[in-house]
Every structure is written in C-alpha cells, then in structure tokens.
C-alpha positions in Angstrom: 21.7 -0.6 -27.4 22.2 2.9 -28.8 19.1 5.0 -29.0 17.8 5.3 -32.5 19.4 2.0 -33.7 17.8 -1.4 -33.9 19.4 -4.8 -34.3 22.1 -5.3 -36.7 20.6 -5.3 -40.1 17.3 -3.6 -39.3 16.3 -0.2 -40.0 16.3 2.4 -37.2 13.3 2.5 -35.2 11.4 6.0 -35.1 10.1 6.1 -31.6 6.5 7.2 -30.6 6.7 10.1 -28.4 4.0 10.8 -25.8 3.4 13.5 -23.4 2.5 12.9 -19.8 1.7 15.5 -17.1 2.8 15.2 -13.5 0.4 17.1 -11.2 -0.6 17.4 -7.6 -0.5 19.6 -4.6 2.4 21.8 -3.4 5.2 19.7 -2.1 3.8 16.5 -3.2 7.2 15.4 -5.0 6.6 16.3 -8.6 9.9 17.7 -9.1 11.6 14.8 -7.3 9.6 12.3 -9.5 10.6 13.9 -12.8 14.2 14.2 -11.6 14.3 10.6 -10.4 13.5 9.0 -13.8 14.7 11.5 -16.5 17.5 10.4 -18.7 18.4 13.9 -19.4 19.2 16.6 -17.0 15.7 17.7 -16.0 14.6 21.3 -16.8 13.4 22.9 -13.6 12.0 26.3 -12.8 12.2 26.3 -9.0 12.5 29.5 -7.0 13.2 29.9 -3.3 10.0 30.4 -1.1 10.0 34.0 0.3 8.4 35.9 3.1 6.1 37.6 0.6 4.7 34.2 -0.4 4.1 33.0 3.3 0.5 34.1 3.4 -0.4 32.1 0.3 2.1 29.1 0.5 0.7 26.6 3.0 3.8 24.6 4.2 2.0 22.7 7.0 3.1 19.1 6.6 5.9 20.1 4.4 7.8 22.5 6.6 11.2 21.5 5.4 10.3 22.7 1.8 12.4 25.7 0.7 11.6 25.9 -3.0 8.6 25.8 -5.4 8.0 25.2 -9.1 6.8 28.5 -10.8 6.5 27.2 -14.4 7.1 23.5 -15.0 9.6 20.6 -14.7 10.5 18.8 -17.9 12.1 15.3 -18.4 12.3 12.4 -20.8 12.5 8.7 -20.3 12.8 6.0 -23.1 10.6 3.1 -22.0 11.3 1.0 -24.8 13.3 1.5 -28.2 10.1 2.6 -29.6 8.5 4.5 -27.0 9.6 7.7 -25.5 7.8 9.8 -22.8 8.2 13.6 -22.4 7.3 14.3 -18.7 5.9 17.8 -17.7 5.5 18.7 -14.1 2.9 21.2 -13.3 3.3 23.9 -10.6 1.2 22.9 -7.6 0.4 26.3 -6.1 -3.0 27.8 -7.0 -1.6 31.1 -8.2 0.2 29.1 -11.0 -2.7 27.1 -12.2 -3.3 29.3 -15.2 -0.4 27.4 -16.8 -2.2 24.0 -16.8 -4.2 24.7 -19.8 -1.1 25.2 -21.8 0.9 22.2 -20.3 -2.0 19.8 -20.8 -2.4 20.6 -24.5 -1.7 17.3 -26.3 -1.2 15.2 -23.3 -1.9 11.4 -23.5 -2.5 11.2 -19.8 -1.5 12.6 -16.3 -0.1 11.3 -13.0 -1.7 13.1 -10.0 0.8 12.8 -7.1 -0.8 12.6 -3.7 0.6 13.1 -0.2 -1.4 11.6 2.5 -0.4 14.3 4.9 -2.1 16.8 2.7 -4.6 14.7 0.5 -6.8 17.6 0.0 -4.1 19.3 -2.1 -4.6 16.9 -5.0 -8.4 17.4 -5.3 -7.9 20.3 -7.8 -5.7 18.1 -10.1 -8.2 15.2 -10.0 -11.1 17.6 -10.8 -9.1 19.4 -13.6 -8.4 16.0 -15.4 -11.9 14.6 -14.8 -13.5 17.8 -16.3 -11.2 17.7 -19.2 -11.5 13.8 -19.8 -7.9 13.4 -19.7 -7.0 9.9 -18.4 -5.0 10.1 -15.2 -3.5 7.8 -12.4 -3.1 8.5 -8.9 0.3 7.9 -7.5 0.5 8.1 -3.6 3.9 9.3 -2.7 5.0 7.3 0.4 6.9 9.9 2.4 9.0 8.7 5.4 7.2 9.3 8.6 4.0 9.7 7.0 0.9 7.5 7.9 0.2 4.6 5.8 -3.4 4.0 4.7 -4.9 1.1 2.7 -5.3 2.0 -1.0 -9.1 1.6 -0.8 -9.3 4.2 2.0 -7.4 6.6 -0.1 -9.6 5.9 -3.1 -12.7 6.6 -1.1 -11.3 9.9 0.5 -10.5 11.2 -3.1 -13.9 9.9 -4.3 -12.2 8.3 -7.4 -14.0 6.5 -10.0 -13.4 2.8 -10.1 -11.5 3.0 -13.3 -8.9 5.3 -12.1 -5.9 3.4 -11.0 -4.3 4.1 -7.7 -0.7 3.0 -7.1 1.6 3.6 -4.1 5.2 4.9 -5.0 8.4 6.4 -3.9 9.0 9.5 -6.1 12.7 9.2 -5.3 13.0 5.8 -6.8 13.5 5.3 -10.4 12.0 1.8 -10.8 9.1 2.9 -8.6 8.4 5.9 -10.8 8.8 3.7 -13.9 5.9 1.5 -12.7 3.8 4.7 -12.3 4.5 5.8 -15.8 3.8 2.5 -17.5 0.7 2.3 -15.5 -0.4 5.7 -16.8 0.4 4.9 -20.4 -1.4 1.6 -20.3 -4.5 3.3 -18.5 -4.4 6.0 -21.2 -4.3 3.6 -24.0 -7.1 1.5 -22.7 -9.2 4.7 -22.2 -8.7 5.9 -25.7 -9.4 2.6 -27.1 -12.7 2.4 -25.0 -13.8 5.9 -26.3 -13.1 5.0 -29.9 -15.3 1.8 -29.3 -18.1 3.9 -27.9 -18.0 6.4 -30.9 -18.2 3.6 -33.4 -21.0 1.7 -31.8 
C-alpha cells in the first residue's frame, strides 16, 4: 500500500502523527535504535569524541564508542496507515541536557534506553520524565557480552513505579524496536486516558 492512499474507492487516510522521545545514558544505543527503525534516512548530529572531552565523557563499559550525539537524532516510522511516529533521540551527556526541555515539548511519551553495564546512567532520564509527568517505558538494550538480569531485578534497581513498563530489546533489530515503540504508544495512551478520567471524577 502506498503511504497516503487507502483501499480502492476509499478516501486517503490522514495519519495521526505522534512525537516520541528516545532518552538514556551515554552509549546506551539511542542513535542505533532510531536508525534501526526509521523509514527515512535518520538525521544524526554525531561528533567524534575528543581528548578535550575525556575528563567529562565516561566511556567505562563502552570503551569502543568513538562518537556522541550533540543535539538530537531524528527518524520516522509508520506503524499503521493512520499512525506515524516521529522519533527524537536526546543527547546522553550531562552537558547537553539543556536541550531536553525543547525536545520534550509536545511529546506523547518516551523510551528510556538502559544499559545494564551502566544502569545508573539512565537515572537522570527516569527522573526527568517522572517529574514532568511524561509517560515512559524502559527498554533494556541487551548488549552482546553484557550480563543478563531478571526484569524484576532491573525494575527494583531503577526504583520504577509498578505502572512503568520494562521490556528487553535489541536496539539494532527493527522488529525488536517496533515492539518497544508500540509498547510506549499503548502505555502513553492508557496514561492519558487515566488522567482524563481522574480529572472528570
């Protein structure tokens, strides 16, 4: 089916567009996730790590990392004919966090990507979305060679509320990433519905 067209004889479907943030610590796989699933060539703002940044860029656990996102990543995926997601990957390093407020404007929800080798790096993202009442899902990126932990143990380590979904994923795999994105949309829709019911009762 060609995007923008419906079945023969039916008018074109005007898709709903939703904004989803992809956040998490430095080296968690945010750029990889956006690139794995985007149906357009993703916009990336990656720069090489330099000697000047060595004192503030902690690469322990991700020693092979050579670049970092300095503004954002952007991609798009059509989940259904009537539903399009715009993905905005946030920079992971603390010195770029000032951009998060701009990027989060109008977002339906967020994915917090976690790396079990550096789990503490995603605390800031979890805290950010909790404080701003932005619904989010935690996606644990299962890196090769990294220790595997039960989901309940990770949830406890992150001190997540019971209502926050936690899913295991491979940020390189399109189908795995699609499951994460479907999960965050469903969670955000349910969250918004619950809030509306609370307001009206």
